[in-house]
TORKOL-17631 format. One line per 3 residues: their letters; for each residue x negated, z, y negated of C-alpha. Coordinates in steps of 0.25 Angstrom, whole numbers. Each point is the difference from the previous one (the first is absolute). Layout:
BEGIN
A	X,Z,Y; ...
END
This chain:
BEGIN
MKQ	0,0,0; -5,-4,-14; -3,12,-9
RLR	6,-1,-14; -9,2,-12; 2,14,-5
MKE	-6,4,-13; 4,8,-12; 2,-10,-10
TRK	5,-1,-14; 6,-12,-8; -3,7,-14
PSA	-6,-10,-9; -14,2,-6; -1,8,-12
VRE	-10,-9,-5; 7,-11,-8; -11,-4,-10
RSD	-16,0,0; 1,13,-9; 7,7,11
ITR	-11,-1,10; -7,12,-6; 11,9,6
AGR	2,-7,14; -1,9,12; -5,-10,10
IVV	-7,-13,-2; -6,-10,9; -13,-7,-5
KVG	-5,-12,7; -15,-4,-2; -5,-14,4
SSS	-13,-3,7; -5,-8,-13; 1,13,-8
LTT	-8,8,10; -11,-9,4; -13,-5,-6
VDG	-5,-15,-1; -7,1,13; 12,6,7
GVS	-2,14,2; 8,12,-6; -3,3,-15
QDA	-3,15,0; 3,-1,-15; 13,-7,1
LKA	5,9,11; -5,13,-8; 7,-5,-13
LVD	13,-2,8; 0,13,7; -4,8,-13
TLG	13,-6,-6; 9,3,12; -6,14,2
RAR	4,4,-14; 14,-5,2; 1,7,13
AAG	-5,13,-7; 10,-2,-10; 11,1,11
TEI	3,-15,3; 0,-3,15; -9,-13,2
ILV	1,-9,12; -12,-9,0; 1,-14,7
SSG	-14,-5,1; -6,-13,4; -15,-1,2
AVA	-2,3,15; -4,-14,4; -8,-1,-13
AGL	-7,13,2; -5,-4,14; -6,-14,-4
SPM	-13,5,-6; -3,10,11; 2,-12,10
GIQ	-9,-9,-8; 12,-9,-3; 1,-6,-15
RRP	14,-6,0; 13,4,6; 1,-6,14
RDL	11,-9,3; 2,3,15; 8,12,3
ATQ	-9,7,10; -12,1,-10; 10,5,-11
QAA	4,11,10; -14,3,3; -3,1,-15
AAV	12,9,-2; -4,9,12; -14,2,-7
GQG	5,0,-14; 12,10,1; -9,12,3
HLV	-9,-4,-12; 12,-1,-9; 7,12,4
AQY	-12,9,0; -3,-4,-15; 15,3,-3
VDE	-2,14,7; -12,3,-8; 5,-4,-13
FAK	14,6,1; -7,13,5; -6,2,-14
HGV	14,1,-5; 4,10,10; 9,-11,7
TVG	1,-1,15; 3,-14,5; 6,-6,13
QVL	-2,-13,5; 13,-8,5; -2,-14,7
LTA	12,-8,1; 4,-14,6; 12,-8,-1
EDL	4,4,14; 0,15,-4; 11,-3,-11
NRR	7,-11,9; 5,11,9; 10,10,-5
EQY	-6,12,8; -14,-3,-6; 5,-2,-13
GNA	7,13,0; -13,6,5; -8,-6,-12
FNT	11,6,-9; -2,14,5; -15,0,1
LNR	-2,-5,-14; 10,10,-6; -6,11,8
LLD	-14,-3,-5; 6,0,-14; 7,13,3
LGV	-14,6,4; -7,-5,-13; -7,-11,7
LPI	-2,-13,-7; 2,-11,10; -9,-13,0
INE	7,-11,7; -5,-13,5; 4,-11,9
HDT	-6,3,14; -8,-13,0; -8,4,13
VAT	13,-2,8; 9,-9,-8; 2,-15,4
HEI	3,-12,-8; 14,1,5; 3,15,-4
RFG	-9,1,-12; 6,4,-14; -9,-11,-5
DND	-3,8,-13; 0,15,-4; 9,-3,-12
RLA	12,-2,9; -4,12,8; -1,8,-13
ALV	14,-4,-4; 5,4,14; -7,13,-1
ADL	6,3,-14; 14,-1,6; -4,7,12
VKA	-5,12,-7; 11,-1,-11; -11,-2,-11
EAL	4,0,-15; -9,-11,-3; -9,-10,6
VLL	-14,-4,-7; -7,-12,6; -14,-1,-5
SDV	-10,-12,1; -10,-7,-9; 10,-7,-9
DAV	6,9,-11; 14,-6,1; 9,-12,4
YDG	-2,-11,-10; 9,-12,-3; -11,-10,4
PPQ	-15,1,3; -6,11,-8; -13,-8,-2
KGA	9,-11,-7; 5,10,-11; 13,4,8
KRI	8,12,-5; 2,13,7; 14,2,5
SRV	3,14,-4; 13,2,8; 8,-6,11
DSP	15,4,0; 5,-11,10; -6,-12,8
ADL	4,-9,-11; -10,6,-9; -11,-7,9
DGV	7,-14,1; -10,-11,-3; -12,10,0
EIG	-13,-4,7; -4,11,8; -13,0,8
GTG	1,1,15; -14,3,5; -8,12,-1
SGI	-15,3,-1; -10,-4,11; 1,14,6
GTG	15,3,-1; 12,-7,6; 10,2,-11
GMA	1,-6,-14; 10,1,-12; 11,-7,8
TKV	0,11,10; 0,10,-10; 12,-6,-7
RAA	8,-1,13; -3,14,3; 4,5,-14
TMA	12,-8,1; 3,6,14; -1,14,-6
AES	8,-2,-12; 11,-6,8; 0,13,8
GIP	1,9,-12; -15,3,-2; -6,-5,-13
ALV	-14,-6,2; -12,-3,-9; -10,-11,2
TSA	-14,2,-7; -15,1,2; -7,12,7
ANV	-7,2,-14; 14,4,-6; 4,10,10
GRV	-2,12,-9; 8,-7,-11; 11,-3,10
LSG	1,14,4; 0,4,-15; 12,-9,-2
EDV	-7,-10,-9; 5,-14,-2; -9,-8,9
GTW	2,-10,12; 13,-6,4; 12,10,2
FST	11,-4,10; 12,8,-3; 10,4,11
RGV	11,-10,4; 7,8,11; 4,13,5
RRS	-9,9,8; 3,-5,15; -2,8,12
ARM	-13,-2,8; 9,-5,11; 5,-11,-9
LWL	-14,-4,-4; -4,0,15; 12,-9,3
EHL	-3,-10,-11; -15,-1,0; -5,4,13
ADP	10,-1,11; -2,-12,10; 14,-6,3
DGR	3,-3,14; 11,-10,-2; 9,-7,-10
VVL	14,1,-3; 6,-12,-8; 12,3,-9
DSG	11,-9,-6; 2,-1,-15; 10,11,-1
AVK	-10,10,7; -12,-5,-8; 8,3,-13
AIA	4,14,5; -13,4,5; -8,-5,-12
TGK	7,11,-8; -7,11,7; 13,7,2
KSL	6,-6,13; -3,2,14; -1,-12,9
LPA	12,-2,9; 1,-10,13; 11,-8,-8
GIT	-11,-5,-9; -10,-5,10; -2,-14,4
SVS	-12,1,10; -10,9,5; -15,-2,5
GDF	-11,8,5; -2,11,11; 4,14,-6
NAG	7,13,4; 9,9,-8; -10,7,-10
DVV	-9,-12,-2; -2,-7,-13; 6,-14,-3
DLT	0,-9,-11; 14,-4,-6; 0,-14,-5
DKR	9,-11,-6; 2,-13,7; -12,-6,-6
GRI	-9,10,6; -3,8,-13; -1,15,2
IAR	11,7,-7; -3,14,5; -7,8,11
GIV	6,11,8; 1,8,13; 10,-6,10
NYD	10,8,8; 1,-9,12; -9,-7,10
NDE	-2,-15,-2; 8,-3,12; 12,7,-5
LPA	2,-7,-13; 4,-14,4; 13,4,6
MIG	3,8,-13; -3,-11,-10; 12,-3,-9
KTT	9,12,5; 4,12,-8; -4,14,4
REL	15,3,3; 1,-11,10; -13,4,7
SKK	4,14,0; 13,-3,6; -6,-9,11
QGK	-13,6,3; 1,15,-4; -3,8,-13
RYA	-15,-2,1; 2,-14,-5; 7,5,-13
RSV	-14,2,-6; -6,-9,-10; -11,-10,5
VHV	-9,6,-11; 4,11,-8; -2,0,-15
DDM	-8,13,0; -10,-7,10; -2,-13,-8
VVV	-8,-4,-12; 3,-13,-8; -11,-10,-1
RRR	7,-11,-8; 11,3,-9; 10,-11,-4
END
């Protein structure tokens, strides 16, 4: 029997509404990229890491809970292994991560200790957050670390991740962690001080804030990172947008600006919230769950489901595909194959064909009260595309 995700959750919106509010945030996720921590030859810059830790250590001493999502494990392992550039093959990347993770965390331990802060390393893979039980375990572990006064340092578990299950970049991981721990703000740090409306080297202007996706229409955003990292401005914009749509404001800027960020100054690009704070279960369902099947809806059901207020009933289904059981995740699509929503189904795949087009009253009368249930209940569904 599959276990339900059981966590103490809140949908209370973040108290941080503007940059200036960040000074009174109780919990912040900070993500720093490899390009901000490494030297030209690929090793970890002790000066850069110390500067970051000094700023975060002061914020922690002032009472703000910090969760640090840090890239740099692969980069930290290159120099000790005599490798000058980030390798392309996965095996060598994982070998570098195995060597570099210890070097990186050791430096964090030493520097944070100077501020009287104990740190704890947490390595995650996409697989850890794809499964509800592991997702719940991560939630409980991180919150317990924070309760004990420990500053979690999170990185993707590069030594065991595969191409198929990798997050791909730590920016997205940071956005997911921010929602997981119910942070009040997400700060994404790189070597660029803001999102610009074009190439900065060509005189582009800083975009001070983003209140909706329309604010970035027509904006040319770089998609590649440094020779050491795997991210880039495009990944940061996607991560900041994900956080904002989940009710968590985000700020994109350079690592050099982190002190000014935590002081509430007007730096970087601010992504204002565009949605209510969702439960961790809903975030898991939208961004991490692997659908086991597909349920195609008629036009009436598409319209009803897209409101986010209606459950899916058998009468609105036109076809079913995939191999799934009750409790699995399925995509709900229109006849053109566009995903409208994703949800946890209440029936096995072999039960649904005989139910298509029928009302729950008819099914209950002919097959028993068990069939009076919705196919996907609105409380177990997240809308992906609104009409």
